[in-house]
C-alpha positions in Angstrom: 43.5 41.5 71.1 41.0 42.5 68.4 38.4 45.2 68.9 39.1 45.0 72.6 37.8 41.4 72.8 40.1 38.7 74.5 41.6 36.5 71.8 43.5 33.3 71.8 45.2 31.6 68.9 44.6 27.9 68.4 47.1 25.8 66.5 45.9 22.9 64.3 48.6 20.4 63.1 47.9 18.2 60.0 50.4 15.5 59.2 50.6 12.2 57.4 53.1 10.1 55.5 53.7 11.1 52.0 51.7 8.9 49.6 53.9 9.7 46.6 55.9 6.6 45.3 59.4 6.5 46.7 58.8 9.1 49.4 58.7 8.1 53.1 58.8 11.6 54.6 56.1 12.9 56.9 54.2 15.8 55.4 52.8 18.4 57.8 50.9 21.6 57.8 50.3 24.1 60.7 47.3 26.4 60.7 46.8 29.1 63.3 43.3 30.2 64.1 42.6 33.3 66.2 39.4 32.9 68.3 37.4 35.4 70.2 35.9 33.5 73.1 33.4 36.1 74.2 32.2 37.0 70.7 29.5 35.4 68.5 29.6 31.8 67.3 31.4 32.7 64.0 34.6 33.6 66.0 35.0 30.1 67.4 36.1 26.9 65.6 33.3 24.3 66.0 34.1 20.5 66.0 32.8 20.1 62.4 35.6 22.3 61.0 38.6 20.2 61.9 36.8 17.1 60.6 36.3 18.7 57.2 39.8 20.2 57.3 41.3 16.7 57.9 39.3 15.3 55.0 40.6 18.0 52.7 44.2 17.4 54.0 43.9 13.7 53.2 42.8 14.6 49.7 45.3 17.4 49.3 46.7 16.0 46.1 43.4 16.8 44.4 43.3 20.4 45.5 46.0 22.4 43.5 44.5 24.5 40.8 40.9 24.0 42.0 38.6 26.9 42.8 36.9 26.2 46.2 34.2 28.3 47.8 33.6 28.0 51.5 30.1 28.9 52.8 29.7 30.3 56.3 33.4 30.3 56.8 33.6 31.5 60.4 37.2 31.0 61.4 37.7 29.4 57.9 39.9 26.4 59.0 38.9 24.1 56.1 39.2 26.9 53.5 42.7 27.9 54.9 43.8 24.2 54.7 42.6 24.0 51.1 44.5 27.2 50.2 47.7 26.0 51.9 47.4 22.9 49.8 47.3 24.8 46.5 43.7 25.6 45.9 42.4 29.1 45.0 39.8 29.7 47.7 36.9 32.1 48.2 35.9 32.4 51.8 32.4 33.7 52.4 30.3 34.7 55.4 27.1 36.7 55.9 27.3 40.0 54.0 25.5 41.8 56.9 28.1 40.8 59.5 31.2 43.0 58.6 33.0 42.0 61.8 32.7 38.3 60.9 34.2 39.1 57.5 37.0 41.1 59.1 37.8 38.1 61.3 37.9 35.8 58.3 40.4 38.2 56.8 42.4 38.2 60.0 42.6 34.4 60.0 44.0 34.5 56.5 46.6 37.1 57.5 47.7 35.1 60.5 48.5 32.2 58.1 50.3 34.3 55.6 47.9 33.8 52.8 48.0 36.3 49.9 45.0 37.8 48.1 46.1 35.7 45.1 45.4 32.6 47.2 42.3 33.6 49.1 39.6 36.2 48.8 37.0 37.1 51.3 33.5 37.8 50.2 30.2 38.7 51.8 27.5 36.1 50.8 24.2 35.7 52.6 22.4 32.4 52.2 19.2 32.6 50.3 19.9 36.1 48.9 21.0 36.5 45.3 22.9 39.8 45.5 25.9 41.1 43.5 28.7 39.1 45.1 27.3 35.7 44.3 27.6 36.5 40.6 31.3 37.3 40.9 32.4 33.9 42.1 33.2 32.6 38.6 33.7 28.9 37.9 33.7 26.7 41.0 35.1 23.2 41.3 34.1 22.5 44.9 31.9 24.1 47.6 32.6 23.3 51.2 31.0 24.2 54.5 31.3 23.1 58.1 28.3 23.2 60.5 26.1 25.3 58.3 23.1 23.2 59.3 22.9 24.4 62.9 19.5 26.2 62.7 16.5 24.6 60.9 15.1 28.0 59.9 18.2 28.5 57.8 18.2 25.1 56.1 16.3 26.1 53.0 18.4 29.3 52.6 21.5 27.1 52.5 20.1 24.6 50.2 18.8 27.2 47.8 22.3 28.8 47.7 24.0 25.5 47.1 21.4 24.6 44.4 22.1 27.9 42.6 25.8 27.4 42.7 25.6 23.8 41.5 23.3 24.8 38.6 25.9 27.3 37.5 28.7 24.7 38.1 27.1 21.3 37.4 30.4 19.4 37.7 30.9 20.7 41.2 29.8 19.2 44.5 29.1 20.5 48.0 31.1 18.8 50.8 29.8 19.6 54.2 30.2 18.4 57.8 27.5 18.9 60.3 27.1 18.2 64.0 24.0 16.1 64.8 22.0 18.2 67.3 18.5 16.7 66.9 17.4 13.4 65.4 14.3 15.3 64.2 16.2 17.7 61.9 16.3 16.6 58.3 17.2 18.2 54.9 15.9 15.3 52.8 12.7 17.0 51.7 14.6 20.2 50.8 17.1 18.2 48.7 14.3 16.6 46.8 12.5 20.0 46.4 15.7 21.6 44.9 16.7 18.5 42.8 19.8 17.6 44.8 21.1 14.3 45.9 23.1 13.5 49.0 25.6 10.8 50.0 27.1 10.1 53.4 30.9 9.7 53.3 32.2 7.4 56.0 34.5 9.0 58.5 35.6 5.8 60.3 39.2 5.9 59.0 39.7 9.6 58.9 43.1 10.5 60.4 43.9 6.9 61.1 47.2 7.0 59.2 48.3 9.9 61.3 47.3 8.4 64.6 44.4 10.7 65.0 41.5 9.4 67.1 38.4 10.3 65.2 36.3 10.5 68.3 38.7 12.9 69.9 38.7 14.9 66.7 34.9 15.1 66.9 35.1 16.2 70.5 32.7 13.4 71.4 30.0 14.8 69.1 28.3 12.9 66.3 29.5 14.5 63.1 28.6 13.6 59.5 30.2 14.3 56.2 27.8 14.8 53.3 28.5 15.1 49.5 25.6 17.0 47.8 25.3 17.1 44.0 22.7 17.8 41.4 20.3 15.1 40.5 
């Protein structure tokens, strides 16, 4: 229980054969995410999050020593996977939603993550307040299902453009669930001098016997890599 709201803990298991020469062992990682089913959307793990988490898991050899910032963390599954794989992670959510930030912190605690591995920070898209200037050098920005409401699209893009201007070698990896064919960020990317590539997801999880359609929960989910022009 948390704040009197019914809670359930969901287990996510990531596994794959070791890709190191001479090793045939199965590597695995368990992540536990507490969810509050009658609370706001940020307390629930949406289908885009496991997809991004699996992508990070399959690229886990690239993560140790990297500083990763997750935008709109919610239950923070992708960021927690990155931290468990050796990255230094900053998890962010809206600065005006203290209960959401507390829940992000709880998700970290449930998974035994230390402050040296993960920090939780209030960061509101489109607002350039104090916290955004404390992030330091960033290697990778991640986000799952940030593009869920068209009125917020430019706030997200502006925030990403600012962070990429400060860290031109970085990129923004984001998964999003297709909700309307009419929604597009193309004009905003052009306006803020960003480029976007779609990363194919056809083989995601294949080596681990994961059915990508099951992972997506029968939704259409895309993975984008956004960088500076």
